[in-house]
C-alpha positions as CSV (number, residue, x, y, z in Angstrom):
1,M,116.1,91.5,114.9
2,G,113.0,91.7,117.2
3,W,110.6,94.7,117.1
4,S,110.3,98.1,118.7
5,L,107.4,100.5,118.9
6,F,109.9,103.3,118.1
7,R,111.9,101.7,115.3
8,H,112.2,103.4,111.9
9,T,110.0,101.9,109.2
10,G,110.0,101.9,105.4
11,L,113.3,102.2,103.6
12,T,116.1,102.5,106.1
13,Y,119.2,101.9,103.9
14,K,120.2,101.7,100.2
15,D,123.6,101.9,98.6
16,S,125.2,101.4,95.1
17,K,125.4,97.6,95.4
18,F,121.6,97.4,95.5
19,S,120.2,95.3,92.6
20,G,117.3,97.6,91.9
21,G,113.8,96.4,91.1
22,Y,110.4,96.0,92.9
23,T,109.7,94.1,96.0
24,L,106.5,92.1,96.6
25,I,105.1,91.7,100.1
26,T,101.9,90.5,101.7
27,P,101.5,91.8,105.3
28,I,99.9,89.1,107.5
29,G,96.6,90.2,108.8
30,G,96.1,92.8,106.1
31,D,93.8,93.0,103.0
32,S,96.4,93.6,100.3
33,T,99.5,92.5,98.5
34,Y,101.9,95.4,97.7
35,L,104.6,96.0,95.2
36,L,107.2,98.4,96.6
37,D,109.5,100.5,94.5
38,E,113.3,101.0,95.1
39,E,112.5,103.7,97.7
40,G,110.2,101.3,99.7
41,R,107.0,103.1,98.6
42,I,103.9,101.3,97.5
43,A,103.8,101.4,93.7
44,H,101.0,99.0,93.0
45,F,98.7,96.8,95.0
46,W,96.1,94.0,94.7
47,Q,93.0,93.8,96.9
48,M,90.0,91.5,96.6
49,R,86.7,91.9,98.4
50,A,86.1,89.5,101.3
51,F,89.5,87.9,101.0
52,Q,92.5,88.2,103.4
53,P,95.7,87.3,101.6
54,G,98.5,85.4,103.3
55,Y,101.2,85.0,100.7
56,G,101.6,85.5,97.0
57,Y,104.0,85.8,94.1
58,L,103.9,87.1,90.5
59,L,103.5,85.0,87.4
60,P,105.0,85.8,84.0
61,G,102.6,88.3,82.5
62,G,102.0,90.1,85.8
63,N,99.2,88.1,87.4
64,L,99.3,87.5,91.1
65,L,99.0,83.9,92.5
66,V,98.0,84.3,96.1
67,R,96.7,82.1,98.9
68,G,94.6,83.4,101.7
69,Q,91.4,83.0,103.6
70,P,87.9,84.2,103.0
71,L,86.7,86.9,105.4
72,D,83.8,86.0,107.6
73,Q,80.9,88.3,106.7
74,T,78.4,86.9,109.3
75,G,77.3,88.7,112.4
76,A,79.5,86.4,114.5
77,G,82.7,87.7,113.0
78,I,82.5,90.7,110.7
79,A,85.7,91.1,108.6
80,T,87.7,88.4,110.3
81,A,89.6,85.6,108.7
82,G,87.6,82.3,108.4
83,G,90.2,80.4,110.3
84,R,90.2,77.4,108.1
85,A,92.5,76.0,105.3
86,D,93.5,78.5,102.7
87,I,92.1,79.0,99.2
88,L,94.1,79.9,96.1
89,V,93.3,82.6,93.7
90,E,94.9,84.2,90.7
91,L,94.3,87.9,90.1
92,D,95.1,89.9,87.0
93,W,97.1,93.2,87.2
94,D,94.0,95.1,88.0
95,G,92.9,92.8,90.8
96,N,90.2,90.9,88.9
97,E,89.9,87.2,89.8
98,V,90.7,85.0,86.9
99,W,91.1,81.6,88.6
100,R,90.2,80.1,92.0
101,W,90.9,76.7,93.6
102,E,89.5,75.6,96.9
103,H,90.4,72.6,99.0
104,S,89.7,71.9,102.6
105,A,93.3,71.0,103.4
106,F,95.4,73.3,101.2
107,H,98.2,75.0,103.1
108,H,101.4,77.1,103.0
109,D,102.7,77.1,99.4
110,M,102.0,76.6,95.7
111,C,104.0,76.6,92.5
112,R,102.7,77.3,88.9
113,L,104.3,74.8,86.5
114,P,105.5,75.6,82.9
115,N,102.6,73.4,81.5
116,G,100.0,75.6,83.2
117,N,99.2,73.2,86.0
118,T,99.9,74.1,89.7
119,L,101.6,72.2,92.5
120,V,99.9,72.6,95.9
121,I,100.6,71.3,99.4
122,V,97.7,69.7,101.2
123,W,97.2,68.1,104.6
124,E,96.0,64.5,104.7
125,Q,95.3,61.9,107.4
126,M,97.9,59.3,107.6
127,P,97.3,55.5,107.9
128,E,96.9,54.7,111.6
129,Q,99.4,51.9,111.6
130,L,102.2,54.1,110.1
131,A,101.3,57.1,112.3
132,G,102.0,55.0,115.3
133,R,105.6,54.3,114.1
134,V,106.6,57.9,113.7
135,R,109.3,58.8,116.3
136,G,110.2,62.0,118.1
137,F,107.8,64.5,119.6
138,M,107.6,66.1,123.1
139,D,107.4,63.8,126.1
140,P,103.7,63.1,126.7
141,D,103.8,64.2,130.3
142,M,105.4,67.6,129.3
143,A,102.8,68.0,126.5
144,D,100.0,67.4,129.1
145,R,101.4,69.9,131.5
146,L,101.7,72.6,128.7
147,T,98.2,72.0,127.3
148,S,96.5,71.8,130.6
149,D,97.7,75.3,131.6
150,E,95.4,77.2,129.3
151,E,97.0,80.6,129.9
152,H,100.5,79.3,129.1
153,F,99.3,77.4,126.1
154,R,97.7,80.5,124.6
155,F,100.9,82.4,125.2
156,I,103.1,79.9,123.3
157,M,100.6,79.7,120.4
158,K,100.0,83.4,119.8
159,G,100.8,84.6,116.3
160,L,101.2,81.1,114.9
161,G,99.2,79.5,112.1
162,V,99.9,81.6,109.0
163,G,99.9,78.7,106.6
164,G,96.3,77.5,106.8
165,R,94.9,74.7,108.9
166,P,92.2,72.0,108.1
167,R,88.9,72.0,110.0
168,D,87.6,68.7,108.6
169,L,90.6,66.4,109.1
170,S,91.1,64.4,112.3
171,G,93.8,62.0,113.4
172,F,97.5,62.2,112.7
173,L,98.4,64.4,109.7
174,G,100.9,64.1,106.9
175,D,101.4,66.0,103.6
176,A,100.6,65.4,100.0
177,V,101.7,67.3,96.9
178,M,99.0,67.6,94.2
179,E,99.4,68.7,90.7
180,I,96.2,70.3,89.6
181,N,95.2,71.3,86.1
182,P,93.5,74.7,85.2
183,Q,90.1,73.1,85.9
184,G,91.3,72.3,89.5
185,E,91.4,68.6,88.9
186,P,94.3,66.6,90.3
187,V,96.4,64.9,87.7
188,N,99.1,63.6,90.0
189,V,99.4,63.1,93.8
190,W,102.6,62.5,95.8
191,H,102.1,61.2,99.4
192,A,104.9,62.2,101.7
193,W,104.3,59.3,104.0
194,E,105.0,56.8,101.2
195,H,108.5,58.2,100.8
196,L,109.5,59.2,104.3
197,D,110.9,56.7,106.8
198,P,109.5,56.8,110.4
199,G,112.7,55.3,111.7
200,T,115.0,58.0,110.3
201,D,112.7,61.0,109.5
202,V,112.2,61.9,113.2
203,V,110.1,64.8,114.4
204,C,111.7,67.4,116.7
205,T,111.4,66.5,120.3
206,K,110.0,70.0,121.2
207,E,106.9,69.5,119.0
208,F,103.4,68.2,120.0
209,R,102.3,64.9,118.5
210,H,99.7,65.8,115.9
211,E,101.5,65.7,112.5
212,W,104.6,64.2,110.9
213,S,106.2,66.3,108.1
214,H,104.6,69.8,107.9
215,A,105.7,70.9,104.4
216,N,106.1,74.7,104.2
217,S,107.5,75.4,100.8
218,I,107.6,73.8,97.3
219,E,109.5,74.9,94.2
220,H,109.8,73.5,90.7
221,G,113.4,73.6,89.5
222,P,115.3,74.1,86.2
223,T,115.4,70.4,85.4
224,G,111.8,69.7,86.4
225,D,112.7,68.4,89.9
226,V,110.9,69.7,93.0
227,L,112.2,70.9,96.3
228,I,110.1,70.5,99.4
229,S,110.9,71.8,102.9
230,F,109.6,69.8,105.8
231,R,109.5,71.9,108.9
232,E,108.9,69.2,111.6
233,L,111.7,67.1,110.3
234,S,114.2,69.9,109.7
235,T,114.8,68.4,106.3
236,V,114.7,69.4,102.7
237,V,113.9,66.8,100.0
238,R,114.4,66.9,96.3
239,I,112.1,64.7,94.2
240,S,111.7,63.9,90.5
241,W,108.4,65.1,89.1
242,P,106.0,63.6,88.2
243,E,107.6,60.3,89.1
244,G,108.0,61.3,92.7
245,K,111.3,59.5,93.4
246,V,113.3,61.0,96.3
247,L,116.6,62.1,94.7
248,W,118.2,63.9,97.7
249,K,117.5,64.5,101.3
250,W,119.4,66.9,103.6
251,G,119.2,68.2,107.1
252,G,120.9,65.9,109.7
253,G,120.7,68.5,112.5
254,K,122.3,71.2,110.5
255,I,119.0,73.1,110.0
256,S,116.1,73.7,112.4
257,H,112.5,74.2,111.2
258,Q,113.7,75.9,108.0
259,H,111.5,77.6,105.3
260,D,111.6,78.5,101.6
261,A,113.9,76.0,100.0
262,T,114.8,77.2,96.5
263,F,117.1,76.2,93.6
264,T,120.0,78.6,93.0
265,S,121.3,76.4,90.2
266,E,120.7,72.8,89.0
267,S,122.9,71.5,91.8
268,R,122.5,74.0,94.6
269,M,119.7,75.0,96.9
270,M,119.2,77.9,99.3
271,V,117.0,77.9,102.4
272,F,116.2,80.1,105.4
273,D,117.4,78.2,108.5
274,N,115.0,79.6,111.1
275,G,116.9,77.8,113.9
276,P,114.4,78.0,116.8
277,H,115.6,74.6,118.1
278,H,119.3,74.7,117.4
279,P,121.3,73.5,120.4
280,I,122.4,76.0,123.1
281,V,120.5,79.0,121.7
282,P,118.1,79.7,118.9
283,R,119.7,81.5,115.9
284,S,118.7,82.1,112.2
285,R,120.8,82.2,109.0
286,V,120.5,81.7,105.3
287,I,122.5,78.9,103.7
288,E,123.3,77.6,100.2
289,V,124.1,73.9,99.9
290,D,125.8,72.0,97.1
291,M,123.5,69.0,96.6
292,T,126.2,66.9,95.0
293,T,128.5,67.2,98.1
294,D,126.0,68.1,100.9
295,K,128.4,71.0,101.8
296,I,127.3,74.5,102.8
297,V,129.0,76.7,100.2
298,W,127.6,80.1,101.3
299,Q,125.8,81.4,104.3
300,Y,124.6,84.7,105.7
301,Y,124.4,85.4,109.3
302,P,125.0,88.9,110.6
303,E,128.3,90.2,112.0
304,H,126.3,91.7,114.8
305,V,125.4,88.4,116.5
306,F,121.7,87.6,117.1
307,S,120.5,90.5,115.0
308,L,118.8,88.2,112.6
309,F,116.1,85.9,113.9
310,S,112.7,84.5,112.7
311,G,111.5,81.6,114.7
312,H,109.0,80.7,112.1
313,I,108.1,81.8,108.5
314,A,110.8,83.9,106.5
315,G,112.6,83.2,103.2
316,A,115.4,84.1,100.9
317,E,116.0,84.2,97.1
318,R,119.0,84.7,94.9
319,L,118.8,87.7,92.6
320,R,120.1,87.9,89.1
321,N,123.2,90.0,90.1
322,G,124.3,87.5,92.7
323,N,122.9,89.3,95.7
324,T,120.4,87.7,98.0
325,L,117.0,89.0,99.1
326,I,116.1,88.0,102.7
327,C,112.8,88.2,104.4
328,E,113.0,88.1,108.2
329,G,109.4,87.1,108.5
330,Q,108.5,87.5,112.1
331,S,109.8,91.1,112.4
332,G,108.7,92.2,108.9
333,R,112.2,93.2,107.8
334,V,113.3,92.7,104.1
335,F,116.9,93.3,103.1
336,E,119.3,92.6,100.4
337,V,122.9,91.4,100.9
338,T,125.9,91.0,98.5
339,P,127.8,87.8,98.1
340,D,130.2,89.2,100.7
341,C,127.3,89.6,103.1
342,D,127.1,93.4,103.1
343,V,123.7,94.8,103.5
344,C,122.9,97.1,100.5
345,W,119.1,97.7,100.9
346,E,116.8,97.4,103.9
347,W,113.1,98.0,104.3
348,I,111.1,97.5,107.6
349,S,107.4,97.0,107.5
350,P,105.2,99.8,108.9
351,F,102.1,97.4,108.8
352,V,101.1,96.5,112.4
353,L,98.0,94.5,111.9
354,P,95.6,92.2,113.9
355,F,96.1,88.5,113.4
356,R,94.2,85.9,115.5
357,G,93.8,88.1,118.5
358,V,97.3,89.7,118.5
359,K,99.1,92.5,116.6
360,C,101.9,91.6,114.2
361,S,104.1,92.9,111.5
362,M,104.8,89.5,109.9
363,L,105.6,88.7,106.3
364,F,105.5,85.1,105.2
365,R,107.9,85.8,102.3
366,A,109.1,88.5,99.9
367,H,110.1,88.5,96.2
368,R,112.0,90.8,93.9
369,Y,111.0,91.6,90.3
370,F,112.6,93.8,87.6
371,H,110.9,96.0,85.1
372,D,112.4,94.1,82.2
373,G,111.6,90.7,83.7
374,P,108.7,88.5,82.5
375,E,106.5,89.5,85.4
376,L,106.6,93.3,84.9
377,C,107.6,93.7,81.3
378,G,105.3,96.2,79.6
379,K,103.5,97.1,82.9
380,R,103.0,100.8,83.7
381,I,104.0,101.5,87.3
382,D,103.8,105.1,88.4
383,G,102.5,104.8,91.9
384,K,100.0,107.7,91.6
385,A,97.0,105.5,92.7
386,C,99.0,104.6,95.9
387,E,99.7,108.1,97.2
388,A,97.1,108.0,99.9
389,L,98.2,104.5,101.0
390,N,101.8,105.7,101.3
391,R,100.7,108.7,103.4
392,T,98.7,106.4,105.6
393,W,101.6,104.1,106.3
394,G,104.3,106.8,106.5
395,L,106.0,105.7,103.2
396,S,105.6,109.0,101.3
397,G,108.9,110.5,102.1
398,R,112.3,108.8,102.0
399,T,113.7,108.3,105.5
400,G,116.4,105.8,104.8
401,K,120.2,106.4,104.8
402,S,121.9,106.3,101.4
403,Q,125.4,105.8,100.3
404,T,126.7,106.1,96.7
């Protein structure tokens, strides 16, 4: 979609096919996570002192599980993100911290399990012998030319790095999945490099050589299996948990640097195919895949060609009425489509915020919740405490077009 200084923000469209409910967003570079009502207004928010949230979602009962970075309160960087790996906190409905977990290599995503434990993704240094066998990557001469031109290298890296990066790890990095208990202790660890094949799980040839897999999403499914999206490999993997056996692997050039792999049923998964390195031209779409046949059974890409694109971040989730909520992460657009791919609700972020030296309106992901669902059931949401926020961001009045 891109971005314009003059574009309309807030709710831009809603019709009778809209599923209803509240939409959760965390603007990158901001200090809050917001719950939006059907009209795109802030109805509730979470904010914690000295913490910059990056992405979160609601747990049953209404607590917010959110990853982010501590704000640097020293004289060298007042109120700036710490620039290291993320930390994970759980906040109650009123924004009070009830749980915290810190790890020097935590990044991108987390998943609370039914048993109360939490799955988290962490970077780890790979064995040197195995790292040398990983194939792919950019030609070394090209990599040298790009990195030696400091101005150009800064240009291509601007706005990246929303998932947390380690400061105390060196060498060639891979991923691990840890299951931690409420005390923050690991009870099970799955090392990606023990289950991936350097001969077939090849890194994209437009990437620098510094990591292998780059997991960017993790979800626990209806049967207990786990889906993991590996960005650098353009591959989604399904594993048994806690055994860790690889049950299914899919990609094969059909997706490019995807995000947010989720179960839509026991046998189907949906993913946002970012598509920055698809052949010919970059293009994005959302696809649903039958994991028993490896066939794409549903996809959304706009009728107006190239009007959907997010080169990194973004996500999608299937809603209870069969519609799909899509977050076009780079532009800050969230919209809902029907099974026939008709847009029935659209909201565009007004939050233009500083992030690592640039301005952005990015959203890592978005989620939809319903008043009778386990996350919001019994919660009083009237939005009165958010009136000043809505005025500040131009969300007080309804500006969107409506059809009934």
